[in-house]
N, C-alpha and C positions, 0 to 999 in steps of 0.2 A: 335731282335724284342722287348724284354722287355725294353731295354734302350730307344728305340724310343717312346714306349708307355709312359714311365715315363716322358720323356721330353714333349710330347704332353699333358699329364695330367697336367703338370705344367703350360701350357698355358691356360688350361680350355676350355671354349666354343669356343673362337677364334681358338684354335688349332684344334678342331673338324671341324670347318668350313673350315679351311685351308686344312685339309685332304680331305674333300669332294670336294673342288675346285680342288685339285690335281688329285683326282681319276677321276672326270668328265672331266677334261681337258686332260686326257691321260698321265699325269705324266711329261710332258716336262716342263722345267722351263719357257720357253717363254709363254706357254699356261697358266701357273699359274700366271705369271706377268700380262698377258692380262686379266685374270679373276679378279685379285685384282684391276686392273685399271678400269674394267667395274663396279666392286662393288663400286668404289669411285665416279662414275658418272663424273660430270664436274671437279672434283678436282683430277682426275687421280689416280695414285698409292698411293700418299700421302693420298688422301681421303679414299682409300680402306683400308689402314693400320689404319687410324683414325676410320673407321667404325668397324674394328675388336676390337680396343680399347674401343669404345663405347659399343659394345656388352658385353665386360667384365664388365664394370661398371653397365650396366643394369642387367646382370645376377647376380652380387653380390647383387644389391638392391632387386631384386625379391627373391633371396635366403634368404636375411635378414628379410624381412617383410612378405613374403608369397605372392603367386600369387593372392589370394583372396583379400587381403588388397590393393595391388597395383591396381588391376582392379577396385575395388570399388572407390578408390581415383581418378583414371582416369575418370571413368564415372560420378562421382559426379562433377568433374570440367567441363567436357563436357556438362553436363546437364544445366549449367549456360548459355551456348550460343547456344545449339542445342535442338531440340524438343525431349522430353522424348519418344514420340511414335517412332521416328526414331531410337533412341538409343535402345529401347526395341526390335525392329526388327533386329537391328545389332547384339545384344546379342544372339538372337535366332539363327543366322547364324554362330556364332563363333564355332570353333572346340574344345569345352571344354565339360566337363561332364554336364549332365542335372541338377545335384545338384548345381553345381556352377552357371549355367545359372539362376536357380530359385533364388539363393541367390542374384545375381546381379539385377535381375528384382525386387525382393522385396526391395532391397536397394534403387533403383531409384523411385519406385512407390509402397510403401507398401500396400496402400489401394486398388489398382486396381488389383493386382495379387493375386489370392487366389487358383487357380488351374493351373496345368501344362499342361492340355489339350489345344490344339489349338481350337480357336473358328472357326467353319465352316461357310462359307457364306451361305445365304439362297439359296434353290434350285430354279432354273428357270423352270417354267412349261409353255410349249407352247400349246395353245389350237388351234386345227385345225378344221375348220368348213367344213363339207362335204356336 
């Protein structure tokens, strides 16, 4: 067991993803090959192996700069072509900490975001005449 863990640790995140694919596919080699092929999309098994390699590069980049710096750079670049309002809504729905969400929102729109509370829409009151 220790030897397998050491070899998978050498593979990094792609190794973990490969283990997850193996477990979810029942452990058969044909099922693992099918899962990697599905991961590769139209490029098949070669694309799946390429995706695992891409995950390694992305993981190393995020580890080197930090998730906050990478997310700020991505959203800064996206803000050049997309609406800041749309990006702020997207950030709100991300599965990250509230602190990181606030930092990203302040980075995109520093003057507009001063409070973390959500703005509630006005109440609708219906007047019924009897």
